C-alpha positions as CSV (number, residue, x, y, z in Angstrom):
1,X,-70.2,74.5,45.2
2,X,-73.8,74.3,46.6
3,X,-73.1,70.8,47.8
4,X,-69.7,71.7,49.2
5,X,-71.2,74.6,51.2
6,X,-74.0,72.5,52.5
7,X,-71.6,69.8,53.7
8,X,-69.4,72.3,55.5
9,X,-66.4,72.1,53.3
10,X,-66.1,75.9,52.6
11,X,-65.5,79.0,54.7
12,X,-67.3,82.3,53.9
13,X,-65.4,85.2,52.5
14,X,-66.4,88.8,51.5
15,X,-64.5,91.5,49.8
16,X,-65.3,94.8,48.0
17,X,-65.4,92.9,44.7
18,X,-67.5,90.0,45.9
19,X,-70.0,92.3,47.7
20,X,-70.9,93.8,44.3
21,X,-72.0,90.4,42.9
22,X,-75.8,90.0,42.6
23,X,-77.4,87.8,45.2
24,X,-78.6,85.2,42.7
25,X,-75.0,84.6,41.5
26,X,-73.5,83.8,44.9
27,X,-74.2,81.9,48.1
28,X,-76.5,83.6,50.6
29,X,-73.9,83.0,53.3
30,X,-71.0,84.0,51.1
31,X,-69.6,80.4,51.1
32,X,-69.0,80.7,47.3
33,X,-69.0,83.5,44.8
34,X,-69.9,83.4,41.1
35,X,-67.1,84.9,39.0
36,X,-68.5,84.7,35.4
37,X,-71.5,83.2,33.7
38,X,-72.4,82.1,30.2
39,X,-76.1,82.6,29.2
40,X,-77.9,80.7,26.4
41,X,-79.0,83.1,23.6
42,X,-80.6,83.1,20.2
43,X,-77.9,83.8,17.5
44,X,-79.4,85.2,14.3
45,X,-77.9,85.4,10.9
46,X,-77.9,89.2,9.9
47,X,-79.1,88.6,6.3
48,X,-82.1,86.7,7.8
49,X,-82.8,89.6,10.1
50,X,-82.9,92.0,7.2
51,X,-85.3,89.9,5.3
52,X,-87.7,89.2,8.2
53,X,-89.4,91.9,10.3
54,X,-90.8,89.4,12.8
55,X,-88.1,87.7,14.9
56,X,-88.5,85.3,17.8
57,X,-88.0,87.2,21.0
58,X,-88.4,84.2,23.4
59,X,-88.9,80.5,23.7
60,X,-92.6,80.6,22.9
61,X,-92.0,82.6,19.8
62,X,-89.3,80.2,18.7
63,X,-91.7,77.2,19.0
64,X,-94.2,79.0,16.8
65,X,-91.8,80.2,14.1
66,X,-92.7,78.9,10.7
67,X,-90.1,78.0,8.0
68,X,-87.2,79.0,10.1
69,X,-84.0,76.8,9.9
70,X,-82.7,76.2,13.4
71,X,-79.4,74.8,14.7
72,X,-78.8,73.5,18.2
73,X,-76.3,71.3,20.0
74,X,-77.6,67.9,20.9
75,X,-78.6,67.7,24.6
76,X,-76.6,64.4,24.8
77,X,-73.4,65.9,23.3
78,X,-72.5,68.7,25.7
79,X,-73.1,69.6,29.4
80,X,-74.0,73.2,28.5
81,X,-76.6,72.0,26.1
82,X,-78.1,69.5,28.5
83,X,-78.1,72.3,31.1
84,X,-80.5,74.3,28.9
85,X,-82.9,71.3,28.8
86,X,-82.8,70.9,32.5
87,X,-83.3,74.7,33.1
88,X,-86.3,74.6,30.7
89,X,-87.8,71.8,32.7
90,X,-87.2,73.6,36.0
91,X,-89.0,76.6,34.6
92,X,-91.8,75.2,32.4
93,X,-92.2,71.7,33.8
94,X,-91.3,68.5,31.9
95,X,-94.4,68.2,29.8
96,X,-94.4,71.9,29.0
97,X,-90.7,71.7,27.9
98,X,-91.3,68.5,25.8
99,X,-94.3,70.2,24.1
100,X,-92.1,73.2,23.3
101,X,-89.3,71.2,21.9
102,X,-91.7,69.0,19.8
103,X,-92.8,72.2,18.1
104,X,-89.2,73.4,17.5
105,X,-88.0,70.0,16.3
106,X,-89.4,70.1,12.7
107,X,-87.4,73.3,12.0
108,X,-84.1,71.9,13.4
109,X,-81.6,71.4,10.5
110,X,-79.0,69.7,12.7
111,X,-78.5,68.6,16.3
112,X,-74.8,69.2,16.4
113,X,-72.1,67.4,18.4
114,X,-70.2,70.5,19.4
115,X,-71.2,73.9,20.9
116,X,-69.5,75.8,18.1
117,X,-71.0,74.0,15.1
118,X,-74.5,75.7,15.2
119,X,-73.0,79.1,15.6
120,X,-70.7,78.6,12.6
121,X,-73.7,77.3,10.6
122,X,-75.6,80.5,11.4
123,X,-72.6,82.6,10.4
124,X,-72.4,80.8,7.1
125,X,-76.1,81.1,6.4
126,X,-76.7,77.3,6.7
127,X,-79.3,78.0,9.4
128,X,-81.3,81.1,10.2
129,X,-81.1,80.9,14.0
130,X,-79.0,79.1,16.5
131,X,-79.7,78.4,20.2
132,X,-76.2,78.7,21.7
133,X,-74.1,79.8,24.6
134,X,-73.2,83.5,24.3
135,X,-69.5,83.0,24.6
136,X,-69.4,81.0,21.4
137,X,-71.5,83.6,19.6
138,X,-69.2,86.4,20.7
139,X,-66.2,84.5,19.6
140,X,-67.6,84.2,16.1
141,X,-68.7,87.8,16.0
142,X,-65.1,88.8,17.0
143,X,-63.9,86.7,14.0
144,X,-66.1,88.7,11.7
145,X,-69.2,86.5,11.2
146,X,-72.4,88.3,10.5
147,X,-74.4,87.4,13.6
148,X,-76.6,89.2,16.1
149,X,-77.7,88.1,19.6
150,X,-81.2,88.0,20.9
151,X,-81.7,87.4,24.7
152,X,-84.9,85.3,25.3
153,X,-87.4,87.6,26.9
154,X,-88.9,85.0,29.3
155,X,-85.5,84.3,30.7
156,X,-82.7,81.9,29.8
157,X,-80.5,79.1,31.1
158,X,-76.9,79.8,32.0
159,X,-73.7,78.2,33.2
160,X,-72.2,79.8,36.3
161,X,-68.5,79.5,37.1
162,X,-67.7,80.2,40.7
163,X,-65.1,79.8,43.4
164,X,-65.0,78.9,47.1
165,X,-62.3,78.6,49.8
166,X,-61.8,75.2,51.4
167,X,-62.1,75.0,55.2
168,X,-58.6,74.7,56.7
169,X,-56.9,75.5,53.4
170,X,-53.2,75.7,54.0
171,X,-52.9,78.8,51.8
172,X,-56.2,80.5,52.7
173,X,-55.0,84.0,52.5
174,X,-53.5,83.5,49.0
175,X,-56.7,81.7,48.0
176,X,-58.8,84.7,49.0
177,X,-56.5,87.0,47.0
178,X,-56.8,84.8,44.0
179,X,-60.6,84.5,44.3
180,X,-60.9,88.3,44.5
181,X,-58.6,88.7,41.5
182,X,-61.0,86.5,39.4
183,X,-63.6,89.3,39.8
184,X,-61.3,92.0,38.3
185,X,-60.8,93.4,34.8
186,X,-57.3,91.8,34.7
187,X,-58.8,88.3,34.9
188,X,-61.3,89.2,32.2
189,X,-58.6,90.5,30.0
190,X,-56.7,87.2,30.3
191,X,-59.9,85.3,29.4
192,X,-60.8,87.5,26.4
193,X,-57.2,87.4,25.0
194,X,-57.7,83.6,24.9
195,X,-61.2,84.0,23.3
196,X,-63.3,83.2,26.3
197,X,-66.1,85.7,26.4
198,X,-67.9,85.1,29.6
199,X,-70.1,87.7,31.4
200,X,-68.5,89.0,34.6
201,X,-70.6,88.8,37.7
202,X,-69.0,92.0,39.0
203,X,-70.9,94.9,37.4
204,X,-68.2,97.4,38.5
205,X,-65.7,96.0,36.0
206,X,-65.0,97.9,32.8
207,X,-65.4,94.6,30.9
208,X,-69.0,94.4,32.1
209,X,-69.8,98.0,31.2
210,X,-68.3,97.6,27.7
211,X,-70.5,94.5,26.9
212,X,-72.7,95.1,23.9
213,X,-75.2,92.7,25.3
214,X,-75.7,92.4,29.1
215,X,-78.3,92.0,31.8
216,X,-80.0,88.9,30.3
217,X,-83.1,87.7,32.2
218,X,-81.9,84.5,33.9
219,X,-84.2,81.7,34.8
220,X,-84.9,81.9,38.6
221,X,-85.7,78.2,39.0
222,X,-82.4,76.4,39.8
223,X,-81.5,73.0,38.3
224,X,-81.0,70.5,41.1
225,X,-81.8,67.1,39.5
226,X,-79.7,64.1,40.6
227,X,-77.7,62.2,38.0
228,X,-80.2,59.4,37.7
229,X,-83.1,61.8,37.1
230,X,-81.1,63.8,34.5
231,X,-80.5,60.6,32.5
232,X,-84.1,59.7,32.8
233,X,-85.2,63.1,31.5
234,X,-82.7,63.0,28.6
235,X,-84.0,59.5,27.6
236,X,-87.5,60.8,27.5
237,X,-86.4,63.7,25.2
238,X,-84.7,61.3,22.9
239,X,-87.7,59.0,22.6
240,X,-90.4,61.7,22.5
241,X,-88.7,64.4,20.5
242,X,-85.3,63.6,19.0
243,X,-86.2,60.2,17.5
244,X,-90.0,60.7,17.2
245,X,-89.7,61.7,13.5
246,X,-85.9,61.9,13.2
247,X,-84.4,63.0,9.9
248,X,-81.6,65.2,11.4
């Protein structure tokens, strides 16, 4: 959407719903609007919480945790997981991120192939903590798994879903109405009834007000690495962290 807006493919649009969206979740010129987002969180097994008074509240804490069993999705396996890695680099720098992940690595029980696997492992007590997208955690909590969410205090990565209206779109007025509908409770109800638990960007919705966990601190450094750079960064993680002393 950022590229499309920059290349002149989109037209600006504003409505009562889109005007309520925070500035960091939409284009400054209103060429696109974020509709929902999915932050990365720490997912803690409840039994582990009851046995341990000291819990990691952020990324630094997690890197210094001793004896904690951690689950995470492999950065090569899913875009949302790779997105976390790139956000960490944008925030802490490449070397700072690699140093942090090197400290976490010895506690990682499994680098999973799917976003849901680490959350299930935490729910089953196979790991103590999972780094996961919030929507997956909420889905398992809704299914009765004993899990709690901690939002990293330094900030966190997120996937933003958004919409824009194409220039010269043949059905522009209908497109605007649909884009506006995506910011309503009705759209959120459709998502949640199909077990998609995203955070609405429109804080005026009832769905937003009823969220048990909301207002996460989002990283303010945007990810804007080209495809070749992303692969280069992933390769360095594999060599310096994932396979450095790999037994997972």
